[in-house]
Backbone as JSON, one array per atom type, in Angstrom:
{
  "sequence": "MELKTIETPHVPVRYLHGGSGKPLLFLHGAGGVTAADPFVNALAEHYEVFAPMLPGYGDSEECAELRDMLDITLHYWDVAAALKLKKPIIVGHSMGGMIAAEMAAIAPNDVAKLGLICPAGLWMDDYPIVDLFATMPYEMPALLFHDVAAGTAMLTSGLNVDDPKFLQTYLVNNARQLGMAGRILFPIPDRGLSNRMYRIKAKTQIIWGDGDKLIPPVYARKFKEGIKGAKLTSIPEAGHMVQLEKTHQVVEAIRKLG",
  "N": [[0.85, -1.2, 0.0], [0.51, 2.22, -0.81], [1.37, 5.33, 0.63], [-0.34, 8.33, 0.42], [-1.32, 11.78, -0.26], [-4.16, 13.89, -0.21], [-6.06, 16.79, -1.03], [-8.64, 18.32, 0.89], [-11.59, 20.31, 1.65], [-11.22, 21.16, 4.35], [-8.79, 20.11, 5.4], [-5.57, 18.66, 4.58], [-5.52, 15.26, 3.6], [-4.21, 12.21, 4.57], [-3.78, 9.12, 2.97], [-4.01, 5.6, 2.31], [-3.28, 3.67, -0.56], [-3.93, 1.18, -2.95], [-3.89, -1.85, -4.95], [-6.3, -3.28, -7.33], [-9.31, -3.18, -9.28], [-12.81, -3.02, -8.4], [-13.59, 0.12, -6.87], [-12.95, 0.61, -3.44], [-13.67, 2.03, -0.41], [-12.08, 2.22, 2.6], [-12.65, 2.59, 6.0], [-10.98, 3.2, 8.9], [-10.73, 1.92, 12.33], [-10.65, 3.05, 15.81], [-8.04, 2.52, 16.43], [-6.53, 3.14, 14.24], [-4.75, 2.88, 11.04], [-2.25, 1.25, 9.07], [0.29, 0.99, 6.48], [1.17, -1.58, 6.52], [-0.91, -3.1, 7.36], [-2.52, -6.17, 7.52], [-5.13, -6.81, 6.76], [-6.08, -4.69, 5.12], [-4.27, -4.96, 3.04], [-4.99, -7.49, 2.15], [-7.56, -6.97, 1.2], [-6.83, -5.42, -0.97], [-6.08, -7.27, -2.81], [-8.29, -7.86, -4.2], [-9.74, -5.56, -4.7], [-9.59, -2.05, -5.66], [-8.19, -0.25, -3.3], [-8.86, 2.41, -1.11], [-7.8, 3.97, 1.7], [-8.4, 6.24, 3.82], [-6.93, 8.29, 6.39], [-8.24, 9.34, 9.46], [-8.14, 12.75, 10.41], [-5.38, 13.57, 12.51], [-4.47, 11.06, 12.91], [-1.76, 8.74, 12.42], [0.72, 10.37, 10.56], [-0.79, 12.51, 9.96], [-2.4, 15.78, 9.75], [-4.07, 17.4, 12.49], [-7.51, 18.45, 12.96], [-9.45, 20.95, 13.88], [-11.89, 21.82, 12.99], [-13.54, 19.67, 12.53], [-15.92, 18.66, 14.42], [-18.02, 17.04, 15.33], [-20.28, 14.23, 14.83], [-21.69, 14.69, 12.41], [-20.0, 16.53, 11.09], [-17.71, 14.94, 10.69], [-18.73, 12.84, 9.15], [-19.54, 14.22, 6.8], [-17.05, 15.16, 6.12], [-15.77, 12.78, 5.29], [-17.25, 12.29, 3.02], [-16.36, 14.44, 1.54], [-13.76, 13.57, 1.2], [-14.19, 11.29, -0.39], [-15.17, 12.55, -2.67], [-12.93, 14.06, -3.43], [-11.26, 12.01, -4.12], [-12.51, 11.19, -6.32], [-14.46, 9.19, -6.25], [-17.3, 7.41, -7.07], [-20.31, 6.22, -5.97], [-19.05, 4.2, -4.28], [-17.92, 1.02, -2.91], [-18.2, 0.85, 0.51], [-16.42, 0.16, 3.38], [-16.14, -0.32, 6.82], [-14.49, -0.48, 9.98], [-15.37, -0.92, 13.35], [-15.17, 2.12, 14.92], [-14.89, 3.22, 12.37], [-16.8, 1.75, 11.04], [-19.1, 2.78, 12.13], [-18.98, 5.41, 11.1], [-19.11, 4.79, 8.38], [-21.71, 3.72, 8.19], [-23.17, 5.99, 8.85], [-22.51, 7.61, 6.65], [-23.81, 6.2, 4.63], [-26.42, 6.49, 5.46], [-26.86, 9.24, 5.39], [-26.44, 9.85, 2.69], [-28.09, 8.03, 0.94], [-28.38, 7.21, -1.73], [-25.9, 7.19, -2.79], [-24.15, 5.22, -2.06], [-23.14, 2.11, -3.0], [-22.61, -0.44, -1.94], [-22.16, -1.82, 1.31], [-20.03, -2.56, 3.96], [-19.9, -3.55, 7.22], [-17.91, -3.89, 9.92], [-17.94, -5.13, 13.01], [-19.24, -2.67, 13.96], [-19.34, 0.47, 15.74], [-21.64, 2.83, 17.3], [-24.22, 2.36, 18.21], [-26.2, 2.0, 21.23], [-27.01, 0.09, 24.07], [-28.48, -0.1, 27.14], [-28.51, -2.42, 28.67], [-26.4, -3.81, 27.69], [-23.66, -2.62, 27.96], [-20.98, -0.86, 26.34], [-17.49, -1.26, 26.55], [-15.46, 1.23, 28.09], [-13.28, 2.62, 26.12], [-11.52, 4.69, 26.46], [-10.66, 4.66, 29.01], [-9.04, 2.56, 29.26], [-6.1, 0.72, 29.84], [-2.91, 0.04, 28.2], [-2.04, -2.63, 28.66], [-4.38, -3.95, 29.06], [-5.66, -4.05, 26.67], [-5.19, -6.21, 24.65], [-6.67, -8.49, 25.61], [-9.18, -7.45, 25.53], [-9.64, -6.92, 22.88], [-9.0, -9.14, 21.28], [-9.58, -12.59, 20.44], [-7.62, -14.58, 20.61], [-5.42, -13.98, 22.89], [-2.64, -13.94, 23.3], [-1.57, -13.87, 20.68], [-2.76, -11.52, 19.88], [-1.56, -9.67, 21.6], [1.06, -9.74, 20.63], [0.64, -8.65, 18.08], [-0.26, -6.04, 18.65], [1.83, -4.88, 20.05], [4.15, -5.37, 18.72], [5.98, -7.14, 19.74], [7.12, -5.78, 21.86], [7.54, -4.84, 25.34], [4.72, -4.27, 27.2], [4.72, -3.23, 29.74], [6.9, -1.67, 29.93], [8.17, 1.51, 30.67], [8.91, 3.27, 28.59], [7.53, 2.28, 26.39], [4.92, 2.71, 27.29], [4.91, 5.5, 27.45], [5.2, 6.27, 24.73], [2.88, 5.1, 23.72], [0.87, 6.57, 25.07], [1.34, 9.16, 24.13], [0.87, 8.91, 21.36], [-1.79, 8.06, 21.43], [-3.03, 10.26, 22.54], [-3.36, 12.08, 20.46], [-4.76, 10.54, 18.52], [-7.01, 9.32, 19.87], [-8.07, 11.6, 20.83], [-9.34, 12.78, 18.64], [-11.07, 10.65, 17.95], [-12.61, 10.58, 20.23], [-14.46, 12.58, 19.91], [-16.66, 11.52, 18.72], [-17.07, 9.09, 19.96], [-16.99, 9.25, 22.74], [-18.87, 10.13, 25.67], [-20.32, 7.81, 25.22], [-20.94, 5.87, 22.26], [-23.27, 6.83, 20.92], [-24.87, 8.59, 18.66], [-27.28, 9.02, 17.58], [-27.62, 7.27, 15.45], [-29.27, 5.01, 15.33], [-31.76, 6.06, 14.78], [-31.52, 6.77, 12.16], [-30.8, 4.66, 10.56], [-32.72, 3.4, 9.01], [-32.72, 4.72, 6.63], [-30.72, 3.72, 5.07], [-29.88, 2.32, 2.02], [-28.08, 0.76, 0.73], [-26.71, -2.38, -0.32], [-25.98, -4.48, 2.27], [-23.51, -5.92, 4.33], [-22.96, -7.27, 7.42], [-20.44, -7.92, 9.74], [-19.16, -9.87, 12.33], [-17.14, -10.71, 15.15], [-17.56, -13.57, 17.07], [-16.6, -13.61, 19.64], [-16.36, -11.01, 20.55], [-15.4, -8.69, 22.87], [-15.4, -6.01, 23.28], [-17.45, -4.61, 21.82], [-20.32, -6.08, 22.33], [-21.61, -9.04, 20.67], [-24.4, -8.95, 20.54], [-25.09, -6.52, 19.54], [-24.78, -6.84, 16.84], [-27.11, -8.05, 15.93], [-28.84, -5.97, 16.39], [-28.01, -4.05, 14.54], [-28.56, -5.49, 12.21], [-31.34, -5.69, 12.33], [-31.98, -3.02, 12.03], [-31.17, -2.2, 9.47], [-32.52, -2.51, 6.43], [-32.76, -5.57, 4.79], [-30.15, -6.33, 5.37], [-27.37, -8.55, 5.68], [-25.9, -10.91, 7.93], [-22.77, -11.99, 9.01], [-21.38, -14.11, 11.22], [-18.43, -14.78, 12.92], [-16.67, -17.39, 14.29], [-14.42, -17.88, 17.12], [-13.11, -15.41, 17.21], [-12.4, -12.0, 17.97], [-12.99, -8.51, 18.65], [-11.19, -7.46, 16.84], [-11.59, -8.87, 14.47], [-11.01, -8.75, 11.76], [-8.28, -8.94, 11.65], [-7.71, -11.28, 13.0], [-9.14, -13.22, 11.6], [-8.69, -12.87, 8.81], [-9.05, -13.82, 6.1], [-11.66, -14.91, 6.16], [-13.18, -12.63, 6.69], [-12.66, -11.01, 4.46], [-13.77, -12.64, 2.48], [-16.45, -12.55, 3.25], [-17.04, -9.89, 2.72], [-16.72, -9.91, -0.02], [-19.01, -11.18, -0.79], [-20.77, -9.19, -1.21], [-20.6, -8.64, -3.83]],
  "CA": [[0.0, 0.0, 0.0], [1.27, 3.46, -0.92], [0.83, 6.44, 1.41], [-0.48, 9.51, -0.41], [-2.02, 12.92, 0.34], [-5.13, 14.57, -1.06], [-6.6, 18.0, -0.39], [-10.07, 18.45, 1.11], [-11.87, 21.69, 2.05], [-10.76, 21.53, 5.69], [-7.47, 19.64, 5.81], [-4.97, 17.61, 3.73], [-5.82, 13.94, 4.13], [-3.3, 11.12, 4.24], [-4.53, 7.89, 2.71], [-3.32, 4.46, 1.72], [-3.88, 3.32, -1.84], [-3.31, 0.04, -3.58], [-4.77, -2.86, -5.51], [-7.04, -2.98, -8.55], [-10.67, -3.71, -9.27], [-13.82, -2.05, -8.01], [-13.1, 0.99, -5.8], [-13.43, 0.32, -2.09], [-13.24, 3.01, 0.59], [-12.0, 1.58, 3.91], [-12.57, 3.52, 7.12], [-10.35, 2.49, 10.02], [-11.25, 2.07, 13.68], [-9.96, 3.99, 16.7], [-6.62, 2.2, 16.48], [-5.85, 3.63, 13.05], [-4.39, 1.93, 9.98], [-0.9, 1.44, 8.54], [0.52, 0.34, 5.19], [1.44, -3.01, 6.74], [-2.13, -3.76, 7.85], [-2.76, -7.35, 6.68], [-6.49, -6.82, 6.23], [-6.14, -3.75, 4.0], [-3.52, -5.57, 1.94], [-5.79, -8.6, 1.63], [-8.61, -6.34, 0.39], [-6.22, -4.92, -2.2], [-5.95, -8.37, -3.77], [-9.56, -7.99, -4.91], [-10.32, -4.25, -4.94], [-8.72, -0.88, -5.56], [-8.5, 0.18, -1.94], [-8.52, 3.74, -0.62], [-7.96, 3.92, 3.16], [-8.02, 7.55, 4.38], [-6.74, 8.4, 7.84], [-8.94, 10.43, 10.12], [-7.15, 13.74, 10.85], [-4.8, 13.29, 13.82], [-3.93, 9.7, 12.9], [-0.51, 8.62, 11.7], [1.42, 11.66, 10.5], [-1.72, 13.49, 9.39], [-2.69, 16.96, 10.54], [-5.32, 17.45, 13.23], [-8.46, 19.37, 12.34], [-10.41, 21.41, 14.89], [-13.19, 22.07, 12.37], [-14.35, 18.45, 12.6], [-16.3, 18.71, 15.83], [-19.03, 16.08, 15.74], [-20.55, 13.15, 13.89], [-22.06, 15.22, 11.1], [-18.78, 17.09, 10.47], [-16.83, 13.85, 10.27], [-19.4, 12.13, 8.05], [-19.43, 15.04, 5.6], [-15.62, 15.17, 5.76], [-15.45, 11.59, 4.51], [-17.82, 12.48, 1.68], [-15.41, 15.32, 0.86], [-12.63, 12.72, 0.81], [-14.64, 10.48, -1.53], [-15.25, 13.44, -3.84], [-11.56, 14.4, -3.82], [-10.7, 10.81, -4.74], [-13.35, 10.93, -7.5], [-15.16, 7.92, -6.06], [-18.75, 7.52, -7.26], [-21.01, 5.03, -5.48], [-18.05, 3.19, -3.93], [-18.13, 0.09, -1.8], [-17.63, 1.43, 1.73], [-16.21, -0.82, 4.44], [-15.59, 0.31, 8.0], [-14.34, -1.3, 11.19], [-15.57, -0.29, 14.65], [-15.49, 3.53, 14.71], [-15.03, 3.41, 10.94], [-18.09, 1.18, 10.65], [-20.08, 3.78, 12.54], [-18.94, 6.49, 10.12], [-19.6, 4.25, 7.11], [-23.17, 3.64, 8.28], [-23.67, 7.37, 8.8], [-22.38, 8.05, 5.27], [-24.85, 5.54, 3.84], [-27.71, 7.02, 5.9], [-26.97, 10.63, 4.94], [-26.48, 9.86, 1.22], [-28.48, 6.65, 0.65], [-28.29, 6.88, -3.15], [-24.51, 7.33, -3.22], [-23.37, 4.08, -1.59], [-23.62, 0.91, -3.67], [-22.5, -1.6, -1.05], [-21.7, -1.4, 2.63], [-19.52, -3.61, 4.84], [-19.75, -3.05, 8.59], [-17.17, -4.87, 10.72], [-18.08, -4.79, 14.44], [-19.38, -1.22, 14.02], [-19.86, 1.21, 16.9], [-22.71, 3.71, 16.89], [-25.47, 2.11, 18.93], [-26.03, 1.82, 22.67], [-28.07, -0.59, 24.81], [-28.14, -0.02, 28.56], [-28.3, -3.77, 29.22], [-25.16, -4.35, 27.13], [-22.77, -1.46, 27.82], [-19.71, -1.02, 25.63], [-16.35, -0.92, 27.41], [-14.9, 2.57, 27.9], [-11.96, 2.49, 25.51], [-10.67, 5.81, 26.87], [-10.19, 4.39, 30.37], [-8.37, 1.26, 29.17], [-4.65, 0.79, 29.77], [-2.41, -0.79, 27.1], [-1.94, -4.05, 29.0], [-5.73, -4.51, 29.05], [-6.21, -4.03, 25.32], [-5.26, -7.47, 23.9], [-7.77, -9.34, 26.07], [-10.42, -6.78, 25.17], [-9.81, -6.83, 21.43], [-8.68, -10.36, 20.56], [-9.92, -13.91, 20.97], [-6.31, -15.15, 20.95], [-4.8, -12.86, 23.59], [-1.19, -13.95, 23.08], [-1.33, -13.4, 19.32], [-3.18, -10.12, 19.86], [-0.51, -8.89, 22.27], [2.19, -9.64, 19.71], [0.26, -7.73, 17.0], [-0.39, -4.66, 19.14], [3.07, -4.36, 20.63], [5.31, -5.74, 17.89], [6.91, -7.86, 20.59], [7.66, -4.94, 22.93], [6.98, -5.06, 26.68], [3.71, -3.23, 27.49], [4.99, -2.66, 31.06], [8.07, -0.8, 29.82], [7.76, 2.92, 30.72], [9.09, 3.92, 27.29], [6.4, 1.86, 25.56], [3.73, 3.39, 27.79], [5.0, 6.91, 27.08], [4.9, 6.36, 23.3], [1.46, 4.75, 23.58], [0.03, 7.66, 25.54], [1.52, 10.31, 23.23], [0.16, 8.63, 20.12], [-3.23, 7.99, 21.69], [-3.55, 11.59, 22.84], [-3.8, 12.65, 19.19], [-5.74, 9.71, 17.85], [-8.25, 9.18, 20.63], [-8.66, 12.93, 20.96], [-10.27, 12.9, 17.53], [-12.08, 9.6, 18.07], [-13.48, 10.89, 21.35], [-15.52, 13.51, 19.5], [-17.86, 10.76, 18.34], [-17.2, 7.86, 20.73], [-17.0, 9.5, 24.18], [-18.68, 9.01, 26.6], [-20.88, 6.62, 24.59], [-20.96, 6.08, 20.81], [-24.64, 6.98, 20.43], [-25.09, 9.91, 18.07], [-28.57, 8.98, 16.9], [-27.58, 6.42, 14.27], [-30.42, 4.1, 15.32], [-32.89, 6.76, 14.19], [-31.24, 7.05, 10.75], [-30.41, 3.47, 9.81], [-33.77, 3.03, 8.05], [-32.43, 5.42, 5.38], [-29.66, 3.02, 4.33], [-30.38, 1.51, 0.92], [-26.99, -0.04, 0.18], [-26.59, -3.79, 0.02], [-25.15, -4.39, 3.49], [-22.98, -7.11, 4.99], [-22.48, -7.02, 8.78], [-19.49, -8.97, 10.1], [-18.87, -9.74, 13.76], [-16.47, -11.8, 15.84], [-18.43, -14.12, 18.12], [-16.01, -13.38, 20.96], [-16.09, -9.57, 20.72], [-15.59, -8.24, 24.25], [-15.53, -4.55, 23.29], [-18.84, -4.35, 21.43], [-20.91, -7.42, 22.38], [-22.27, -9.46, 19.43], [-25.83, -8.63, 20.52], [-25.23, -5.33, 18.7], [-24.88, -7.28, 15.44], [-28.53, -8.25, 15.64], [-29.47, -4.64, 16.38], [-27.72, -3.46, 13.23], [-29.28, -6.26, 11.19], [-32.75, -5.3, 12.4], [-32.14, -1.61, 11.65], [-30.84, -1.95, 8.07], [-33.36, -3.4, 5.64], [-32.08, -6.51, 3.9], [-28.76, -6.58, 5.75], [-26.95, -9.92, 5.99], [-24.96, -10.98, 9.05], [-21.8, -13.09, 9.07], [-20.75, -14.25, 12.54], [-17.2, -15.55, 12.76], [-16.26, -17.97, 15.58], [-13.02, -17.8, 17.57], [-12.59, -14.11, 16.81], [-12.86, -10.92, 18.82], [-13.31, -7.25, 17.99], [-10.27, -7.31, 15.71], [-11.86, -10.05, 13.65], [-10.38, -8.61, 10.44], [-6.89, -9.35, 11.79], [-7.66, -12.68, 13.45], [-9.74, -14.09, 10.59], [-8.65, -11.99, 7.65], [-9.61, -14.45, 4.91], [-13.12, -15.03, 6.3], [-13.79, -11.3, 6.59], [-12.6, -10.6, 3.06], [-14.76, -13.43, 1.72], [-17.77, -12.03, 3.59], [-17.2, -8.63, 1.97], [-16.85, -10.24, -1.45], [-20.39, -11.59, -1.03], [-21.51, -8.03, -1.65], [-20.55, -8.63, -5.28]],
  "C": [[0.89, 1.25, 0.0], [0.58, 4.57, -0.14], [0.84, 7.71, 0.55], [-1.22, 10.61, 0.36], [-2.97, 13.52, -0.69], [-5.71, 15.75, -0.3], [-8.13, 17.9, -0.27], [-10.34, 19.87, 1.6], [-11.3, 22.11, 3.41], [-9.3, 21.22, 5.97], [-6.9, 18.68, 4.77], [-5.2, 16.24, 4.4], [-4.78, 12.94, 3.64], [-4.13, 9.86, 4.02], [-3.63, 6.83, 2.09], [-4.05, 4.06, 0.46], [-3.15, 2.13, -2.43], [-4.35, -0.92, -4.14], [-5.43, -2.42, -6.8], [-8.39, -3.67, -8.48], [-11.66, -2.63, -8.93], [-13.28, -1.19, -6.87], [-13.76, 0.68, -4.47], [-12.82, 1.34, -1.13], [-13.26, 2.33, 1.95], [-11.79, 2.62, 4.99], [-12.11, 2.77, 8.37], [-11.06, 2.74, 11.34], [-10.39, 3.01, 14.51], [-8.47, 3.72, 16.79], [-5.83, 2.66, 15.27], [-5.55, 2.53, 12.04], [-2.99, 2.27, 9.49], [-0.78, 0.69, 7.22], [0.76, -1.15, 5.33], [0.2, -3.78, 7.19], [-2.49, -4.95, 6.96], [-4.15, -7.38, 6.06], [-6.6, -5.89, 5.02], [-5.4, -4.33, 2.8], [-4.26, -6.75, 1.33], [-6.95, -8.07, 0.78], [-8.07, -5.91, -0.96], [-5.95, -6.02, -3.21], [-7.21, -8.51, -4.63], [-10.18, -6.65, -5.33], [-9.22, -3.2, -5.08], [-9.08, -0.18, -4.26], [-7.99, 1.61, -1.68], [-8.81, 3.75, 0.88], [-7.51, 5.24, 3.77], [-7.87, 7.5, 5.89], [-7.57, 9.56, 8.37], [-7.9, 11.45, 10.59], [-6.69, 13.5, 12.3], [-4.2, 11.91, 13.91], [-2.68, 9.63, 12.04], [0.24, 9.94, 11.73], [0.52, 12.75, 9.93], [-1.95, 14.66, 10.33], [-3.99, 16.78, 11.33], [-6.23, 18.5, 12.61], [-9.54, 19.75, 13.34], [-11.79, 21.62, 14.31], [-14.11, 20.85, 12.39], [-14.72, 18.21, 14.06], [-17.24, 17.6, 16.26], [-19.28, 15.08, 14.62], [-20.87, 13.67, 12.5], [-20.84, 15.78, 10.38], [-17.9, 15.97, 9.9], [-17.43, 13.07, 9.11], [-19.28, 12.92, 6.74], [-17.97, 15.16, 5.14], [-15.27, 13.95, 4.91], [-16.11, 11.63, 3.14], [-16.96, 13.45, 0.87], [-14.2, 14.53, 0.37], [-13.0, 11.89, -0.42], [-14.69, 11.32, -2.81], [-13.85, 13.78, -4.35], [-10.88, 13.23, -4.53], [-11.45, 10.41, -6.0], [-14.01, 9.56, -7.45], [-16.67, 8.15, -6.18], [-19.39, 6.19, -6.91], [-20.02, 3.91, -5.14], [-18.62, 2.13, -2.99], [-17.49, 0.76, -0.59], [-17.58, 0.36, 2.8], [-15.6, -0.1, 5.63], [-15.52, -0.65, 9.17], [-14.54, -0.46, 12.43], [-15.99, 1.17, 14.49], [-15.71, 3.82, 13.23], [-16.33, 2.83, 10.41], [-19.22, 2.12, 11.0], [-20.14, 4.91, 11.52], [-19.48, 6.02, 8.77], [-21.12, 4.16, 7.09], [-23.79, 5.02, 8.21], [-23.6, 7.91, 7.37], [-23.5, 7.48, 4.41], [-26.24, 6.03, 4.22], [-27.92, 8.44, 5.38], [-27.12, 10.71, 3.41], [-26.84, 8.46, 0.72], [-28.36, 6.25, -0.82], [-26.86, 6.9, -3.68], [-23.6, 6.22, -2.74], [-23.95, 2.81, -2.21], [-23.69, -0.27, -2.7], [-21.79, -1.18, 0.22], [-21.25, -2.61, 3.45], [-19.24, -3.03, 6.21], [-19.13, -4.14, 9.46], [-17.19, -4.42, 12.17], [-18.27, -3.29, 14.63], [-19.82, -0.71, 15.39], [-21.08, 2.0, 16.42], [-24.03, 3.52, 17.59], [-25.16, 1.96, 20.42], [-27.26, 1.13, 23.26], [-27.65, -0.63, 26.28], [-27.84, -1.38, 29.17], [-26.99, -4.39, 28.73], [-24.18, -3.2, 26.89], [-21.47, -1.82, 27.1], [-18.59, -0.53, 26.53], [-15.83, 0.48, 27.06], [-13.45, 2.45, 27.41], [-10.98, 3.54, 26.04], [-10.13, 5.64, 28.29], [-9.42, 3.07, 30.43], [-6.86, 1.44, 29.02], [-4.13, -0.19, 28.71], [-2.36, -2.28, 27.43], [-3.31, -4.74, 29.02], [-6.27, -4.71, 27.63], [-6.25, -5.38, 24.61], [-6.43, -8.36, 24.31], [-9.12, -8.76, 25.68], [-10.7, -6.9, 23.68], [-9.68, -8.16, 20.68], [-9.23, -11.61, 21.25], [-8.65, -14.62, 21.44], [-5.48, -14.02, 21.56], [-3.3, -12.78, 23.32], [-0.85, -13.41, 21.69], [-1.69, -11.92, 19.21], [-2.14, -9.21, 20.5], [0.68, -8.68, 21.35], [1.89, -8.65, 18.58], [0.29, -6.28, 17.47], [0.93, -4.05, 19.56], [4.31, -4.6, 19.79], [6.4, -6.39, 18.74], [7.49, -7.06, 21.73], [6.93, -5.21, 24.25], [6.01, -3.93, 27.02], [3.93, -2.59, 28.86], [6.19, -1.73, 31.05], [7.61, 0.66, 29.8], [7.89, 3.64, 29.37], [7.94, 3.55, 26.34], [5.15, 2.62, 25.98], [3.74, 4.86, 27.38], [4.64, 7.11, 25.6], [3.42, 6.11, 23.05], [0.58, 5.93, 23.96], [0.14, 8.89, 24.64], [0.73, 10.1, 21.94], [-1.36, 8.65, 20.33], [-3.83, 9.34, 22.0], [-4.08, 12.25, 21.57], [-4.96, 11.85, 18.6], [-7.07, 9.65, 18.6], [-8.87, 10.53, 20.92], [-9.67, 13.17, 19.86], [-11.41, 11.89, 17.66], [-13.09, 9.92, 19.17], [-14.63, 11.83, 20.99], [-16.79, 12.79, 19.11], [-18.07, 9.49, 19.18], [-17.37, 8.08, 22.24], [-18.18, 10.4, 24.56], [-19.32, 7.71, 26.12], [-21.01, 6.91, 23.09], [-22.37, 6.19, 20.22], [-24.84, 8.42, 19.97], [-26.37, 9.93, 17.23], [-28.63, 8.11, 15.67], [-28.82, 5.51, 14.19], [-31.65, 4.73, 14.69], [-32.73, 7.02, 12.69], [-30.98, 5.81, 9.92], [-31.45, 3.07, 8.77], [-33.53, 3.67, 6.68], [-31.42, 4.67, 4.51], [-30.29, 2.1, 3.28], [-29.33, 0.54, 0.38], [-27.13, -1.51, 0.58], [-25.57, -3.9, 1.15], [-24.77, -5.77, 4.02], [-22.41, -6.7, 6.35], [-21.61, -8.21, 9.18], [-19.09, -8.79, 11.55], [-18.1, -10.96, 14.27], [-17.32, -12.28, 17.0], [-17.92, -13.83, 19.52], [-15.69, -11.92, 21.23], [-16.42, -9.14, 22.15], [-15.71, -6.72, 24.35], [-16.95, -4.13, 22.96], [-19.53, -5.71, 21.33], [-21.67, -7.77, 21.1], [-23.78, -9.22, 19.39], [-26.08, -7.39, 19.67], [-25.32, -5.7, 17.22], [-26.34, -7.46, 15.05], [-29.27, -6.92, 15.57], [-29.22, -3.94, 15.04], [-28.5, -4.18, 12.13], [-30.76, -5.88, 11.16], [-32.97, -3.89, 11.85], [-31.9, -1.3, 10.19], [-31.59, -2.97, 7.22], [-32.53, -4.27, 4.7], [-30.66, -6.85, 4.26], [-28.53, -8.06, 6.06], [-25.91, -9.88, 7.11], [-24.08, -12.21, 8.93], [-21.14, -13.07, 10.44], [-19.57, -15.2, 12.41], [-16.73, -16.07, 14.12], [-14.78, -17.79, 15.85], [-12.37, -16.51, 17.08], [-13.18, -13.05, 17.72], [-13.17, -9.66, 18.01], [-12.42, -6.99, 16.78], [-10.37, -8.5, 14.78], [-11.17, -9.96, 12.3], [-8.9, -8.95, 10.47], [-6.77, -10.81, 12.19], [-8.16, -13.65, 12.38], [-9.84, -13.32, 9.27], [-9.35, -12.59, 6.43], [-11.13, -14.52, 4.98], [-13.8, -13.68, 6.15], [-13.78, -10.82, 5.15], [-13.63, -11.35, 2.23], [-16.18, -12.95, 2.01], [-18.04, -10.73, 2.83], [-17.4, -8.91, 0.49], [-18.25, -10.75, -1.79], [-21.26, -10.42, -1.46], [-21.54, -7.93, -3.17], [-19.67, -7.54, -5.85]]
}
């Protein structure tokens, strides 16, 4: 994947680009995305992938003008326009799934197909979502992965999460990234999406890890009920980062969109 920059009305946007085929816009979760991401690279074997970074992620500029859900949703439509994408396939994970669903609700005639991987955006009092902003790095692998040992290796690249230097780097990076993510996820990720999902017309595939401890799989059924005609693929032995733990299965589920 090649890292590029494109101009939008508010801020230059850094994005990853690679592959060939039908255009697919991938929206990352709160953890961000890198050129080495195995899922994005697997998608690029079947699609021309565009993976923009939310301002504040990676080496991208922050953007104070993006204040709430509507601002961020319209920003991503600005990104799509700048990339000259018309009726793209839109796929989003977690926070990115929430934004993807909002994009499809706001512009129902402009999204051909929609892939939602463990999306945020809804809230049920009986099934609260873990507060990501109060979670320490050593708690993250068990929260995000079914295979905790493998998840720890992925998140830390083999480094010691108890090392003060690792913690310092983690906190500095997260201050920028989660500062932006917090505008739509904190204190709860409910920005009224449940009232807008009926507007989504895109052919929709919902994908969830059966062992998701961050956003319980009961939310998968809520999304399926809210989006007319949506299909649900539940993947066993996978957590919230299902696209990393079961990359092939997730890609194949997305390919069912056609």
